[in-house]
C-alpha positions in Angstrom: 4.4 -24.0 -15.1 6.4 -21.3 -16.9 9.5 -23.3 -17.9 12.4 -20.9 -18.4 10.8 -17.9 -16.7 13.3 -15.2 -15.7 12.4 -13.7 -12.4 14.0 -10.8 -10.5 13.2 -10.5 -6.8 13.6 -7.1 -5.1 13.7 -7.4 -1.4 14.3 -5.1 1.6 17.0 -6.8 3.8 16.2 -4.6 6.8 12.7 -6.0 7.0 13.7 -8.5 9.7 15.4 -11.9 10.2 12.1 -13.8 10.6 11.3 -13.1 6.9 14.6 -14.6 5.5 13.5 -18.2 5.7 10.2 -17.7 3.9 12.0 -15.7 1.2 14.5 -18.6 0.8 11.6 -21.1 0.4 9.9 -18.8 -2.1 13.1 -18.5 -4.2 13.6 -22.2 -4.0 10.1 -22.9 -5.2 10.5 -20.6 -8.2 13.7 -22.4 -9.2 12.1 -25.8 -8.7 9.3 -24.7 -11.1 11.9 -24.0 -13.8 12.5 -20.3 -13.3 15.9 -18.6 -13.2 16.0 -16.2 -10.2 18.0 -13.1 -9.5 17.7 -11.5 -6.0 18.4 -7.8 -5.5 18.5 -6.1 -2.1 17.5 -2.5 -1.5 19.9 -0.2 0.4 17.8 2.9 0.9 14.4 4.5 0.4 13.5 4.6 -3.3 16.1 2.0 -4.2 13.5 -0.6 -5.1 12.3 1.8 -7.9 15.8 2.2 -9.2 16.5 -1.6 -9.2 13.2 -2.3 -11.0 14.0 0.3 -13.7 17.5 -1.2 -14.1 16.0 -4.7 -14.4 13.6 -3.5 -17.1 16.4 -1.6 -18.9 18.6 -4.8 -19.0 15.7 -6.7 -20.6 16.5 -10.0 -19.0 13.5 -10.6 -16.8 9.9 -11.8 -17.4 8.6 -10.9 -13.9 9.9 -8.4 -11.4 8.8 -9.5 -7.9 8.5 -7.2 -4.9 9.2 -9.2 -1.7 8.0 -7.0 1.1 5.1 -4.9 2.3 2.9 -2.3 0.7 5.7 0.3 0.7 8.2 -1.9 -1.1 5.4 -3.0 -3.6 4.6 0.7 -4.3 8.3 1.5 -5.0 8.6 -1.3 -7.5 5.2 -0.4 -9.0 6.5 3.2 -9.4 8.9 1.9 -12.1 6.7 -0.7 -13.7 3.3 1.0 -14.0 2.5 2.0 -17.6 4.8 -0.7 -19.1 4.1 -4.2 -20.4 6.4 -5.6 -17.6 4.7 -8.2 -15.4 5.0 -7.7 -11.7 4.7 -10.3 -8.9 4.3 -10.0 -5.1 5.7 -12.1 -2.3 4.0 -10.7 0.9 6.6 -10.1 3.5 5.6 -6.9 5.2 3.7 -5.8 8.4 0.2 -5.5 7.0 0.3 -6.8 3.4 -2.9 -5.1 2.6 -2.6 -5.3 -1.2 -1.8 -9.0 -1.1 -4.9 -9.7 1.0 -7.0 -7.5 -1.3 -5.9 -9.4 -4.5 -5.9 -13.0 -3.0 -2.1 -13.4 -3.3 -1.0 -16.4 -1.2 1.2 -15.8 1.8 2.7 -19.4 1.8 6.0 -19.2 -0.1 5.3 -22.3 -2.3 1.7 -21.1 -3.2 3.0 -17.6 -4.0 5.6 -19.1 -6.3 3.0 -21.3 -8.1 0.8 -18.2 -8.8 3.7 -16.4 -10.4 4.8 -19.4 -12.4 1.2 -19.9 -13.6 1.4 -16.7 -15.7 -2.0 -15.5 -14.3 -2.3 -11.7 -14.1 -4.7 -8.8 -14.1 -4.6 -5.0 -14.6 -4.8 -2.7 -11.6 -4.9 1.1 -11.5 -2.7 2.8 -8.9 -3.1 6.4 -7.7 -0.6 9.2 -7.3 -0.2 11.5 -4.2 1.6 14.8 -4.5 2.6 17.3 -1.9 5.0 20.3 -2.2 8.1 18.2 -2.3 7.2 14.7 -3.4 5.2 12.8 -6.0 4.5 9.2 -5.0 2.6 6.3 -6.7 0.5 4.2 -4.4 -1.3 0.9 -4.8 -3.6 0.7 -1.9 -4.4 3.9 0.0 -3.3 7.4 1.2 -4.2 8.8 4.6 -4.4 12.3 6.0 -4.7 13.1 9.7 -4.5 10.7 12.6 -3.5 7.5 10.8 -0.8 9.4 9.0 0.4 10.8 12.3 0.9 7.2 13.5 3.0 6.5 10.5 5.1 9.6 11.0 5.7 8.8 14.6 6.4 5.1 14.1 10.0 4.1 15.0 11.3 2.1 12.1 13.4 -0.1 14.4 10.3 -1.0 16.5 8.4 -1.9 13.3 11.2 -4.3 12.3 11.2 -5.8 15.7 7.5 -6.4 16.4 5.7 -5.9 13.0 2.1 -4.8 13.3 2.3 -4.5 17.1 4.4 -1.4 16.5 1.5 0.4 15.0 -0.7 -0.4 18.0 1.9 0.9 20.4 2.5 4.1 18.4 -1.3 4.6 18.0 -1.7 4.6 21.8 0.8 7.5 22.1 -0.8 9.3 19.1 -4.3 9.1 20.7 -3.0 11.3 23.5 -0.7 13.6 21.5 -2.5 14.2 18.2 -4.2 17.6 17.7 -7.2 17.4 15.4 -7.4 20.0 12.6 -10.2 20.6 10.2 -9.4 19.3 6.7 -10.7 21.1 3.6 -11.4 18.3 1.1 -12.4 18.6 -2.5 -13.4 15.5 -4.4 -13.9 16.1 -8.2 -14.5 19.7 -7.3 -17.1 19.1 -4.6 -16.2 20.6 -1.1 -16.3 18.7 2.2 -14.9 19.2 5.7 -13.4 16.3 7.7 -11.0 15.6 10.5 -9.5 12.5 9.0 -9.4 11.2 5.4 -8.5 7.9 3.8 -8.3 7.8 0.0 -8.5 4.1 -0.8 -8.2 1.9 -3.9 -9.3 -1.2 -2.0 -11.8 -2.5 0.5 -9.2 -3.3 3.2 -7.2 -1.2 5.7 -4.4 -2.1 8.1 -4.5 -5.8 7.1 -7.8 -7.6 6.8 -10.1 -4.9 8.2 -12.9 -3.6 5.8 -13.0 0.1 5.5 -15.4 0.4 2.6 -17.7 -2.2 0.9 -16.3 -2.1 -2.6 -12.7 -1.6 -3.9 -11.6 0.0 -7.1 -8.3 -1.8 -7.8 -9.4 -2.8 -11.3 -10.7 0.6 -12.4 -9.8 4.3 -12.2 -10.9 6.3 -9.1 -11.0 6.0 -5.3 -13.2 5.6 -2.4 -12.8 8.7 -0.1 -13.6 7.9 3.5 -14.0 11.0 5.7 -14.4 11.2 9.4 -16.5 14.3 10.1 -16.2 14.4 13.9 -13.0 15.3 15.7 -11.6 14.1 19.0 -10.6 11.0 20.9 -14.0 9.4 21.2 -14.7 9.8 17.5 -11.3 8.2 16.7 -12.0 5.3 19.1 -15.4 4.7 17.5 -13.8 4.7 14.1 -11.3 2.1 15.3 -14.0 -0.1 16.8 -16.1 0.2 13.6 -13.1 -0.8 11.6 -12.5 -3.9 13.7 -16.2 -4.9 13.3 -16.4 -4.1 9.6 -19.0 -1.3 10.2 -17.3 1.8 9.1 -19.8 2.5 6.3 -22.6 2.5 8.9 -21.2 5.2 11.1 -23.2 8.4 11.1 -20.2 10.7 11.2 -18.4 8.9 8.3 -19.0 9.9 4.7 -17.8 7.8 1.8 -17.8 9.2 -1.7 -16.2 8.1 -5.0 -13.9 10.3 -7.1 -10.9 10.5 -9.4 -9.3 13.7 -8.1 -8.9 14.7 -4.4 -7.3 17.8 -2.8 -6.8 18.1 0.9 -5.6 21.2 2.7 -5.6 22.5 6.3 -4.8 25.8 8.1 -1.8 24.1 9.7 0.4 21.3 8.1 -1.2 17.8 8.7 0.7 14.6 8.0 0.2 12.5 4.9 1.0 8.8 4.4 0.8 6.6 1.3 0.8 2.8 1.6 2.0 3.0 5.2 5.0 5.2 4.4 5.5 8.9 5.1 4.8 11.2 2.2 4.9 14.7 3.8 2.4 17.3 4.9 -0.7 19.0 3.5 -1.5 20.4 1.0 -1.8 17.1 -0.9 -3.3 16.3 -4.3 -4.3 12.8 -5.2 -5.2 11.6 -8.7 -5.3 8.5 -10.9 -1.8 7.5 -12.0 -3.0 7.1 -15.6 -0.6 4.2 -15.9 -2.0 0.7 -15.3 0.0 -2.1 -13.7 0.1 -5.7 -14.9 0.2 -7.8 -11.7 0.1 -11.5 -10.9 -3.0 -11.9 -8.8 -5.0 -14.7 -7.1 -8.0 -16.4 -8.6 -10.5 -14.6 -6.4 -9.1 -11.1 -6.9 
């Protein structure tokens, strides 16, 4: 145990009441393990980045902990990546994809023990950039149908029912989304697709396997491209994702690269780590700034 560890927890208070009790248990477990704990609550989008920067500037923390989902984690990582600062995660979001990817415990006491143990590893985030925004991401970026679901998702519904909100919104998007050809360049090589996921990891939307091997611990991405448009192709993709068979689909191409550019004749929505980024044209690249993260034994 790390006696005397100074921990700063950054949490999103609008995430829902059902997450308050686990957070309280997590905080209590850190304190029981000898850590001093400060809890900071975000007030608006991007505030987690500001709070993490301020905590580092003050110089009074050994570990900055993101208590939330992949979006909150990415905001904290935006500030920490490229610095010696150690970062921890307490999974408290809707999908918690990165936590599953890196074997980070969901049980509050086990998550606290991991952080107190001092174990960590280096991961390599990506950066997505459209005309108005530049955003670091830790798990994936999506362009097309999945990003449309994120754009249409009511935040209140997400707080109320968690992952079920994505399913409900997806049903509406299946009817309303208009597929557009995406012009994709991966390290300069041209492709065409109707949906793209640029992934650092193996998992998507929770515990579902979208590609056989992740790249969390190295630079680069797996680029998963759906080459067929339409409702049936999207439903096939969804079924393959549920069954862990995406890589076997004939109309799915998976390539590896370090620089991705995606454009379309009309604006197409883009999401990063389950949050809205903007619209195409989007450029995705290695962040070039590694992240020191407390991870599970099997990560």
